[in-house]
N, C-alpha and C positions, 0 to 999 in steps of 0.2 A: 743021484740028482741034486742039482744046485737048488738052493731055496733063496728066492728074491723077496724082500720085504718092502713094500711101498708103503710111506706113511705120508698121511696128508690130514688137513682138517677143514673147518669151515664147511663147505659144500661138496669136497671131495672131487671137484672137477678135474684138478691137477693130476691127482692121483688115478682117476679113472682113465684119462688121456694115456698116461703112462702104462697102465696095466693093458689098453687095447693095443698099444704098440708091442709090449712084450708078447703078448699073445700071438700077434701077427708073425713076429720072429721065431719065438719058440714053441709055439703051439703047446702041446702037453709035456714039452721035455723038461720044463722046469716046473717047481712049485712056487706059486706067488701067494704071499701072505699080505692081506690088505689089513693095515693098522691105522685106525681113524682116531683122531683125538675127540672124535664124537660119534654117535650112531649114524647121523646122516652121511658122514664123510665115509664110513665103512660100508654103508648100504650102497652108495654109489660105486664104490671100487668093487664090491661083490657083482653088482650089475654087469661090470666091465669084464667079470670072469675071472676074478681072483680064486683060488682055491678055497681058501679059509679067510676069516676076518675076525676081528676084535677090536674093541673099542676103549678108550680111557687109558689114563696113565699107567695104571698097574700093568695092564695087557701090553702096552708098549715096552715099560721096563724089562718086563720079564721075557718078552719075545726076542728083541733085537740082540741080546746076547748069542742067541742060537742061529743066526742068520748067516748066509755067505755073502749076501750083498744087501745093502739098504739103500734104497733110492727115494728122494723126497725133494721138496724145496729147501733151500738154503736155511729157512727159519727152523728147520726141525733140530739145529744144533743151537738154537739161540734161545736162552730162557725167556719167557714171555712174549714170543713171537706169535704170529697169527692171531692177533687181538688177544692175546693172553693165553690161547688154547695150548700152547706149548709151555708146560710147567718147567720148572727147573731140572725136576727129576727125569722128564723126558729128553730135555736137552742133554744131560750129563750121561744118561744111558745110552743114547745114540753115539754120542762122541766117545764113549768108552768101550763100545763095542768093537770087538776084533773083526766085524765085517767090514768088507770094503764098501765106502760110502761114496755114493754118487749123488752130489746135490746139484739141483738145478738153480741157478742164479737169478731167481725171481726177485724183482727191487719192490716187494711189497712192504719191507721193513725200512727203517730210517737208516739203513747201511747200504754203502756203495761198495761193491766188489770192484776195486780199481783193475782195470783191463779186461774186465768181463764184457762180452758182447751184449748189446740192448736187442738181441733177436727176439721175435715172437715165439711163444710156446711151441708151436709145431716145429719150427727151425731148431729150438734148443733139444726137442726130443729126436730129431734127425741126428744131431750131434751126440747125444747119448748113447743112441743105438749103434750108430756107424763106428764111432771112435772108442767106445767103451764096453759094448755088448756083442757086437758083431761076431767076435772071435769065439765067443761061448757057444754059437749057433753051428758051429763047424764040426 
């Protein structure tokens, strides 16, 4: 069984939206681990039907090393992103993880990903599912 980790911070809305889409596609065929930079984000992702969840820097650092796929906003690989919630340790652990990383290019940071589309989140999630995860459901 594949293990997919969803990382989010602040209010957890992006992570919850991703998890809802993953559940619709995979039902119970994958394990979804919700990792929040804070307890509120984790709680929101657990409400969206993640199998397990944990909060904080140490939980994220220890867990991402064992995942098959890591999904989250682009900021999860940028130290001090998400208003400082992504610590340098979290950014390094995510970047160093051997898991496949699917990063949603949301422009919440002072970073522009040249060539990335400015689609709204629901459309970005369609691309995430259709182009990168649909084959796993077969």
